[in-house]
N, C-alpha and C positions, 0 to 999 in steps of 0.2 A: 355250403348250407348246413351240413352236419357239424362242421367245425364251429360255426356261429351258435348253433344250438347248445354245443358243449360249453362254450364260453358263457352263454346266458345262464346256465345252471351251475356254473363253477363257483364254489365258495371262495376259492383263492382269488378269483377275478374280482368279486364284489368286495371282499375284504380289502384288497389293494385299492379299490376305488374309494372306499370310505377312509382308509388310512392316509391316502395321498395328501389331502390338505394339511394334516398334522405333520407329515413327513417334510413337505415343502416348507412349512413354517419353521420346523426345527432346523432345516438346512440353512434357510435364508437368515433367520433372526438369532440363531444360537451358534451353529457349527461354523459358518463362514466368519462371523465376528470373532469367535474364539481363535480360529486359525490366523485371521488377519492381525489380531492383537499380539499373537506370538511372533509374527514377522516384524511388527512395529517395535517390539521390545529390543530389536537389534539395530534400531535406527535412532538418529537424532532428528526430531521432527517437531515443529511448533504448530502443527495443524494447518497452517496456511502457506508456509514456505516450502523449500525443497527438502527432500528426504536425504539424509546423509547416513550411509552405512558405517556403523562403528563397531560391529560385531558384538563382543561380550562387554563392551564399554559400560553400558548401563548397569549390568550385574556387578562389575568390578567396583563401580562407584557406590553401589548399595553397601558393599562390604566395608567401606570406609566412611559411610554417611552416619554421623552420630545421631541425627534426627531419626533415621530409619531404625536404629537399634532402640532408641527411646520409645518410638511408637510400637515396635514389636514387643517390647517389655510390657507396655501398657495393655496391648491386646492379650498377652498371656495372663497378666494380672487380672484383667476383666473376666477372662474365661475361667480361670482357676477359682475365682470367688463366686461368680454368678451361677455357674453350672451346679456345683454341689449344694449350695444354699437354696437355689431355686427348686432343685429336685426334692430336697428334704421337706421343704415347706409344702410343695405340691402333694407329696405322698401323705403328709400329715393331714392336709385338708381332704384328700380323697378318702382316707380311712374314716375321718370324722363324718363326711357326707355320705358314706356308705352305710351308716347306721339308720335305724328306723326312728327318725325324729320328726317333730312337727315343723312344717314350713320348709321341708327339704328342697323343693323345687325353687323356692325363692332364694335360698342360700346358694344353690348351684348357679342360678342366673346371675346373682350378684358377683360371685367370684369369676364367672366367665365374661362378665361385661367388659373388662379392660381388653380382652382379646379382640373383640369386634370394634373397639374404638380405634381411631386412626392414631398413629404414633405422634403426629403433629399436635393433635388435641391433648394427648396424654402428656407430652413433653411440656406444653404450655401450662397445663394445670400444675405439674410438679415444679415448674419455674416459680409459680406463684407460692406454692407451699414452701419452697426453699428461700423465698425472699427474706433477707435479713431484717428489713424494716417492718413489714406488715404480713409476713408469711405465717401460715398456721403452725408449722413445725416449731419455729423459735418461740411462738406464743405459748404453745403447750409446754415447751422446756422451761420457759420463764415461770410457769405456775409451780414448778418444783424447784425453783431457785437456780436454774442453769442458764447461763448466757449462751445462746446458740451461736455458732460461727457463721461467717458469710459463706454458705455452703458452696455455691457455684463459682465464687471468685477466690477460693482458697486452694492452694496447690495440694493440701493434704486431704481436704474434704470433698473436692469436686468429683473425683472418680467414685468414691463411695456413694455420693448422691446420685450419680448416673446409674450406678449398679442397682441401687434400691429401685429406681424407676424401671429399669429393665426387668428386674425380677418380678415386680408387681405386674408389669404388662404381660409377661409370658406365663404367669402363675396358672391362670384358668385353663390354658391349652394343655399343659402338662398334667394338671389335676384331672382333666377329662379323660386323658389317656390312662392314667392310673385307675380312675374310677371304672373304666371299661375293663381293665385288667382284673381288678378286684371282683367285679361281678361275674367274671368268667371262671372264678375258682369255685369248685363244687362245695356245697355245705357239708357233704358227707365226710370230707377230710377233717373239718373242725369238729363234727359230731364224734367221729372216731377218736380224735385227740382228747375230747372232753371225757369220754368213757375211760380213757387211760389216765385221767387226772391231770392233764396239761393245763397250765394257767395261761393268761392272756399273752404274756411275753413269749412263752414257749411256743404257742401257736403262731405268733407273729414271726418268730425267728425260723421255725422249722417248716411252716406251711406257706405263710403269706410271701415272705421274701423269695424263697426258691421258685414258687409258681408264678410270681410276678416278675421274675428276672427277664423274660423276653421283652416285656413292656418297658422295664427299667433300662434295658440295653438300648432299645429304640429311642427312648427319651434322652439318654445320655448322648448318643451319636448326633441326634438332631440339635440338641442344645449346644453341643460343642461347635458344630458347623455354624449355627446361627450366631454364636458369641464371637467367633472369629470374623464374622461379616458385619458386626455392629457398626452402625453409621448414623441413622436418622436422629436418634435421641441426642447423640453427641453433637451433631451439627447444629441442631436447634437449641440445645440447652447451653452449650459452652463454646461452640466453634473450635473445639480442641484445646482450649485454654483452661486455666491460666498457665502460661509458660509450658504449653504442650503437655500438661499433666493429664489431660483426658484424650489427647490425640491418639488414634489407633490406626492400624494399617490402611483400612478402607478410607478413612478421613485423609490420610497423607496421600493416598492414591488420587483421591478427588482433587486435592490441592494441586498436585503436580500436573494433572490432566487439564483442569478447567480454570485454574488460577495462575499457574506458572506456565501453562501451555507446553509442557514437556511430555508429549504423548508417549515417546519411547521409554522414558524413565517410569512413567505411570504404568505402562504395560509390563515392565519388568517387575514392579511391585506386585501387580496382579498375579503374575506367574509364581512369584515367591509365596504369595498367600495361597495359591492353588496347591502347590506342592506341600506346603505346611499342613493344610487341611487334609490332603490326600494321605500323607504319612501318618498323621494322628488317627484318622479313620481306619487306616490299615492296621495300626497297632491295636485299636479297639476291637476290630474284627478277629484278629489273631488271638487276643486274650479272652474273647467271649466264650471260647470252648471250655474254659476253666470254671466259669461261674454261671453261665446261662443254661437253664434247664428247659429243654423242649419236649 
């Protein structure tokens, strides 16, 4: 009886009860599938037939697969361009929207609107904008005497077109994070700098950038992870084409799993992607000590 009374008033007991549903969900829907896919990556399996153990065969095949290296390069190309460009534009907008101007709430809502829009809707709108016959972009270019390309069917322009769409979609979220970071910087730093005669650029370089570095670091890490996992817009806008110029790792993984029914090979691509993201994130964490100010 005494024991039951102790359990009734135990914080640990009630905390465990409330955490149990989330813990079970994590184990059933995340941990077990992750472990299962690791085992499948050592198999030759078409989803319906028998499983054949081939050891490291899928990983060895990846090393000699020219398509894999092509999509890996496309993934890195996409990340290297969209992350810095997206962050710079987001920071610029956050600084602009941190000023005391009229209609501030309207501007913030407009820039955040793409974030709450579905990727399917965003991709379809941009498909129309890029249309070579009646698209808005080529019409605007024609007004200044430029014949716009066939954006999504060009091996040169298809990837930049997808990058622009991705940057536009994520702009509002990163801008909001930077805006929160900027509003967390005390005005006293700027007032002290003004007394010392610092100009706008000096205050930006010596106060804003260092004190905003934790936010910048978080935005970089999240943006890199999201860029390595890009899929929706590419699947909807280009299907990875033309000539695999926009195909990335997740798209190739999807094709192997659900079009070619090579579950083992798809799982091996997933684990290569996992280790790639893990290593890049680890490098970012190690290097953050040199420039992030807490």
